[in-house]
N, C-alpha and C positions, 0 to 999 in steps of 0.2 A: 332820512328818507328810506335807506336800506332797512332800518329797524321796522318801519311801518310795513314794508313789503314782506318782511319775515313774519310779522304778526298776522297780516292778512293771508299769507300762505298757510298758516297753521289752522285757520278757521275751518276749511273743509275737512281736515284731518280730525279736528275736535268734534265736528258734527258726525263723522263716521263713527268715532268712539262712542258718542252718546247714543246713536241709533243702534249700535251693536248691543248695547245694554238694554235697549227698549224693545226692539223687535228683531227677528232673524234677518240677516243680510246675506248677500252673496259677495264673497271676496274672490274676484277673478285674479289670481296671482300668476301672471304670465311674465316670465323674465327671460332675457337673452342668456346665452351660455355664460357661466361664471359670474353672474350677477344675482342679487337677491332682492326680495321685497318682503316687507314685514309690517305687521300691526303690533305695536308694543304698548302695554299699559300696566301700571301698578294696580294690583288687585288685593282685596281683603280676603284672607283664606279662612275666616271663621266659618263661613257658609258660602262656598264658591261652587259654581258649576259652569261647564261649557259643553255645548252640543254643536255638532257639525256633521256634514257629509263631505268627505274629501274625495275628489275625482281627478285622477291624473289624465290629462288629455294628450300631452306631447312631451317627449324627452329630447333635450338638445345635447349635442356633442360639445364637450368642454373639458377643462382640466378637472372640474368638480362634478360629482355625481348629481343627477337630477334628484331633488329632495323637496318634500313638504313636511312640516312638523308643527306640532303644538308643544310648547316648551313652558314649563312652570319652574321658576328658579327662586331660591331664597335671595334676599336683597344682596347678600355678599357673594352670591353665585357659587357657594360651596356645596349646596344641595340642589339638585336638579332632577326633575322627572320629565321625560319627553316621550312623545309618540312620534316616530319617524317613518315616513314613506319614502323609500330610496330605490331608485332604478339602478340595476347593476351596470347598465350601459345605455347609450342613447338609442340603440336599436332594440332594446327590450320591449316586450309586449305587455309586461306587467312589472309592478314595483313590489319590493319586499316591505313588510310592515314589521317594525321593531319597537320594543319598549327599551328605553335607555334611562339609566339612573346613575347619578353622581352623588356619593355620600361623603361628606367631609372632604371634598376636593378630589376624591378618588372615583374615577368612572368605572363602573362595572362593565363586563362584556355585554353588548347589546343582546336582547332576548328576542329571537325571531318568533312572531306569532302568526304569520301568514303572508298572503300577498293580495294585491288588488290589480286587476287588469286595466289597461287603457280604456277609458270611457266608462268604467264601472265606479259606482259610489261606495265608499267605505263609511258606514255610520259610526260615529264617535260620540260617546257620552262620558264625561269625566267630572267628578266632584271632589272637593277637598273640604273637610271640616276640621275645626280646631287646629288649623295650620299644619296638620300632619297626617290625617286619615284620608287616604286617597281611595276612591272607588271608581272603577272604570268599566265600560263595556265598549269594545272595539270589534265591530263585526259580531261574531258569535262568542268571542272570548271576553271573560269578565275576571276581575281581580280586585283585591283590597290591600295593596301594600301600604306601609307607613313610612313616612320620610319627614323629618323635621324641616319644614319649609318656612315656618314662622307665621306670624299674624298677617304680614304683608309680603307679597311676592311679586315678581315680574312675570307677566304673561307675554309670550311672543308667539305669533302665528306667522310662519315663515315659509317661503318657497324659493327655490333657486334652480337655474339651468333647465327650466321647463315651464309648461303650462299646467297649472293645478287650479281647481276651483273648490273653494270652501263654501258650500251652499248650506242654507238653513243654519248659518253661523250665529250663535248668540251665547252670551255669558252673563251671569249675574254674580254680584259680589256684595254681600251684606255683612 
């Protein structure tokens, strides 16, 4: 009986994943202090893209900093490319926007690219081709780093210790 409940509980999540690939969705990621919420999926990186608008609405006081991120990692998690929106404190009126990269298990110093105010939307467009060629536009900043993520990777869309909305969220994986 518990197995049936588990399977039935997964159905709405699977429907969410299917619709995220089909049409844009809104992911209202609202979490208490020191808790997180995530959408996770294995994706093909031969021709992958993800688009969203990230809007911080509220930062909560906790042990961990309020955070929203889009995270693409190799299956072994040794190579990771991430966009992070991090509030310096729960009283902040804006969050810092960083790019973060881990290469062969060694994390580089996060690269600050700007900030986003509470209630403001940050447009994000990221694509990966051939499992390594990343192209992004975040706000007004664009770049084309390379990182060996492999043919298949883990996509994670995460928030913690605050209220963040990922609107117009869609990804394709071919």
